[in-house]
Structure formats: structure tokens, C-alpha cells
ZALO-958812 format. One line per 8 residues: their letters; for each residue x, y, z of N, C-alpha, C, CB. Coordinates in Angstrom, 2 decimals, padded with zeros to 5 digits. Glycine has a CB too. Example, Ala and Ser with C-alpha at 12.3 -4.5 7.8 and 13.67 -1.06 7.14 Angstrom:
<recs>
as) 013.19 -005.69 007.80 012.30 -004.50 007.80 013.20 -003.30 007.80 011.31 -004.47 009.05; 012.85 -002.25 007.08 013.67 -001.06 007.14 012.90 000.03 007.87 014.08 -000.60 005.72
</recs>
This chain:
<recs>
maylnpga) 004.90 -042.42 -017.44 004.47 -041.22 -018.13 004.30 -040.10 -017.11 003.15 -041.46 -018.90; 004.72 -038.92 -017.46 004.58 -037.77 -016.57 003.14 -037.25 -016.64 005.59 -036.65 -016.95; 002.72 -036.69 -015.55 001.36 -036.15 -015.47 001.39 -034.68 -015.15 000.53 -036.90 -014.43; 000.52 -033.91 -015.80 000.38 -032.51 -015.49 -000.38 -032.32 -014.19 -000.31 -031.77 -016.62; -001.38 -033.15 -013.97 -002.20 -033.08 -012.78 -002.38 -034.50 -012.24 -003.58 -032.40 -013.08; -001.48 -034.94 -011.35 -001.55 -036.33 -010.87 -002.88 -036.67 -010.21 -000.44 -036.59 -009.89; -003.50 -035.70 -009.54 -004.77 -035.97 -008.86 -005.88 -036.29 -009.85 -005.18 -034.78 -008.01; -005.88 -035.62 -010.98 -006.92 -035.84 -011.98 -006.51 -036.91 -012.99 -007.23 -034.54 -012.69
gtaregkq) -005.25 -037.30 -012.98 -004.79 -038.32 -013.91 -004.70 -037.83 -015.34 -005.68 -039.50 -013.85; -004.52 -036.55 -015.53 -004.42 -036.00 -016.88 -003.02 -036.23 -017.42 -004.77 -034.50 -016.88; -002.91 -037.01 -018.45 -001.61 -037.32 -019.03 -001.12 -036.17 -019.90 -001.67 -038.62 -019.86; 000.16 -035.97 -019.89 000.76 -034.94 -020.73 000.72 -035.38 -022.18 002.22 -034.64 -020.30; 000.24 -034.50 -023.03 000.24 -034.77 -024.47 001.54 -034.23 -025.03 -001.01 -034.14 -025.18; 002.24 -035.02 -025.79 003.49 -034.55 -026.36 004.00 -035.52 -027.40 004.53 -034.34 -025.28; 005.09 -035.15 -028.00 005.70 -036.02 -028.99 007.19 -036.10 -028.71 005.43 -035.50 -030.43; 007.80 -037.14 -029.18 009.22 -037.32 -028.97 010.01 -036.41 -029.89 009.62 -038.77 -029.20
aaavadaa) 011.17 -035.99 -029.39 012.09 -035.22 -030.23 012.78 -036.18 -031.18 013.13 -034.44 -029.36; 013.27 -035.64 -032.28 014.00 -036.47 -033.24 015.27 -037.01 -032.60 014.35 -035.65 -034.52; 015.66 -038.18 -033.02 016.86 -038.80 -032.48 018.11 -038.04 -032.93 016.95 -040.28 -032.91; 019.06 -037.91 -032.03 020.36 -037.30 -032.32 021.41 -038.29 -031.87 020.53 -035.88 -031.61; 022.35 -038.59 -032.75 023.39 -039.58 -032.43 024.26 -039.10 -031.28 024.25 -039.87 -033.67; 024.85 -040.04 -030.57 025.75 -039.72 -029.47 026.96 -038.95 -029.99 026.21 -041.00 -028.75; 027.54 -038.15 -029.11 028.76 -037.42 -029.46 029.91 -038.40 -029.65 029.12 -036.37 -028.36; 030.78 -038.08 -030.58 031.94 -038.94 -030.85 032.93 -038.85 -029.70 032.62 -038.53 -032.18
aatsvvaa) 033.81 -039.82 -029.63 034.85 -039.83 -028.60 035.80 -038.65 -028.82 035.64 -041.16 -028.62; 036.34 -038.14 -027.73 037.28 -037.02 -027.81 038.55 -037.45 -028.54 037.62 -036.50 -026.40; 039.07 -036.55 -029.34 040.30 -036.85 -030.08 041.50 -036.13 -029.48 040.15 -036.47 -031.54; 041.27 -035.16 -028.61 042.37 -034.42 -028.01 043.01 -035.23 -026.89 041.89 -033.05 -027.48; 044.26 -034.91 -026.60 044.99 -035.58 -025.53 045.50 -034.53 -024.56 046.18 -036.43 -026.10; 045.93 -034.97 -023.39 046.47 -034.06 -022.39 047.79 -033.48 -022.90 046.67 -034.79 -021.04; 047.97 -032.17 -022.70 049.21 -031.52 -023.15 050.41 -032.13 -022.44 049.15 -030.00 -022.89; 051.47 -032.36 -023.20 052.67 -033.00 -022.65 053.49 -032.05 -021.79 053.52 -033.55 -023.78
ganptkae) 053.49 -030.77 -022.13 054.30 -029.81 -021.39 053.45 -028.75 -020.73 055.30 -029.15 -022.31; 054.10 -027.69 -020.28 053.40 -026.61 -019.60 052.48 -025.87 -020.57 054.40 -025.65 -018.96; 052.93 -025.73 -021.80 052.14 -025.04 -022.82 051.72 -026.03 -023.90 052.94 -023.86 -023.44; 050.44 -025.99 -024.29 050.00 -026.91 -025.34 050.61 -026.53 -026.70 048.46 -026.93 -025.43; 050.82 -027.53 -027.52 051.31 -027.28 -028.87 050.14 -026.86 -029.76 052.01 -028.55 -029.45; 050.45 -026.40 -030.95 049.38 -026.02 -031.90 048.52 -027.22 -032.24 049.99 -025.42 -033.19; 049.14 -028.40 -032.41 048.37 -029.61 -032.72 047.43 -029.96 -031.58 049.32 -030.78 -033.02; 047.90 -029.84 -030.33 047.05 -030.14 -029.17 045.89 -029.14 -029.10 047.88 -030.10 -027.86
ydalrady) 046.20 -027.88 -029.34 045.15 -026.85 -029.34 044.13 -027.12 -030.44 045.77 -025.45 -029.52; 044.61 -027.42 -031.63 043.71 -027.67 -032.76 042.81 -028.87 -032.50 044.51 -027.89 -034.04; 043.35 -029.93 -031.87 042.54 -031.11 -031.56 041.46 -030.77 -030.54 043.43 -032.25 -031.03; 041.82 -029.98 -029.53 040.84 -029.58 -028.52 039.76 -028.70 -029.13 041.54 -028.85 -027.36; 040.15 -027.79 -030.01 039.19 -026.92 -030.68 038.24 -027.73 -031.56 039.92 -025.86 -031.54; 038.77 -028.72 -032.25 037.92 -029.58 -033.09 036.90 -030.33 -032.23 038.78 -030.59 -033.89; 037.33 -030.83 -031.07 036.41 -031.52 -030.16 035.33 -030.56 -029.66 037.17 -032.12 -028.97; 035.73 -029.35 -029.30 034.77 -028.35 -028.84 033.74 -028.04 -029.93 035.50 -027.06 -028.42
lalrtkvn) 034.21 -027.83 -031.15 033.29 -027.50 -032.24 032.32 -028.65 -032.53 034.07 -027.15 -033.51; 032.81 -029.89 -032.43 031.93 -031.05 -032.64 030.85 -031.11 -031.56 032.77 -032.36 -032.64; 031.23 -030.85 -030.31 030.24 -030.86 -029.22 029.26 -029.71 -029.36 030.94 -030.79 -027.86; 029.74 -028.56 -029.79 028.87 -027.40 -030.01 027.82 -027.73 -031.06 029.71 -026.16 -030.44; 028.24 -028.36 -032.14 027.31 -028.77 -033.20 026.29 -029.77 -032.65 028.08 -029.38 -034.38; 026.76 -030.70 -031.83 025.86 -031.72 -031.26 024.82 -031.07 -030.34 026.66 -032.78 -030.48; 025.24 -030.14 -029.49 024.31 -029.46 -028.58 023.28 -028.67 -029.38 025.08 -028.53 -027.61; 023.73 -027.98 -030.44 022.79 -027.23 -031.27 021.79 -028.17 -031.95 023.55 -026.42 -032.32
sllaalrt) 022.23 -029.36 -032.36 021.32 -030.35 -032.95 020.27 -030.80 -031.93 022.11 -031.56 -033.48; 020.71 -031.03 -030.71 019.78 -031.44 -029.65 018.76 -030.34 -029.37 020.54 -031.79 -028.36; 019.22 -029.10 -029.29 018.29 -027.99 -029.05 017.30 -027.85 -030.20 019.07 -026.68 -028.87; 017.76 -028.00 -031.42 016.86 -027.91 -032.58 015.82 -029.02 -032.54 017.66 -027.98 -033.90; 016.23 -030.23 -032.17 015.29 -031.35 -032.09 014.24 -031.09 -031.02 016.03 -032.66 -031.80; 014.64 -030.55 -029.88 013.69 -030.25 -028.81 012.73 -029.13 -029.22 014.42 -029.88 -027.53; 013.23 -028.15 -029.94 012.34 -027.07 -030.42 011.34 -027.60 -031.43 013.16 -025.92 -031.04; 011.80 -028.46 -032.34 010.92 -029.03 -033.35 009.83 -029.88 -032.70 011.72 -029.87 -034.35
agllap) 010.18 -030.56 -031.61 009.19 -031.39 -030.90 008.27 -030.57 -030.02 009.90 -032.43 -030.06; 008.53 -029.26 -029.93 007.68 -028.41 -029.12 007.99 -028.45 -027.64 006.28 -028.78 -029.33; 009.16 -028.97 -027.28 009.53 -029.05 -025.88 010.30 -027.83 -025.39 010.34 -030.28 -025.64; 010.80 -027.02 -026.33 011.46 -025.76 -026.02 010.83 -024.68 -026.87 012.99 -025.84 -026.27; 010.80 -023.48 -026.33 010.29 -022.35 -027.11 011.24 -022.06 -028.27 010.11 -021.10 -026.21; 010.70 -021.65 -029.40 011.57 -021.33 -030.55 012.44 -020.13 -030.30 010.73 -021.07 -031.79
</recs>
């Protein structure tokens, strides 16, 4: 457990953030040529948007738990 004041032994009061599931595996692949195809771009964009959603969920959970300022 973390302490605010180790000398005094004052334990930090807090609560756990809500659980957020792990990010899914990437679906995009390395571009075959010099320029990515539309399908390769779309797959990479979908992966980015999924990670963006996951990060926002994590931030919301930390704010709800009072670990980040609103």
C-alpha cells in the first residue's frame, strides 16, 4: 500500500477504479507496397479508433474513482 506520509504511517485512502477490459489484438497488417491500400488504411484507422475508445474508458474510470481531476 502506498503511503502519503511514510514516517507517520498514514495510509492513503482511496478506491479502485472500475475494471476496463484489455484492448483487442490489432487487426491491421504491414503495408505490402510503398503506399498502403484503402483496406490497409481502413484497418489501421479502425485499430486506432478502438484504442482511442479504450483510453477514454480508462480515463473515465480513473476520474470516477477520484484518481484524476474531472
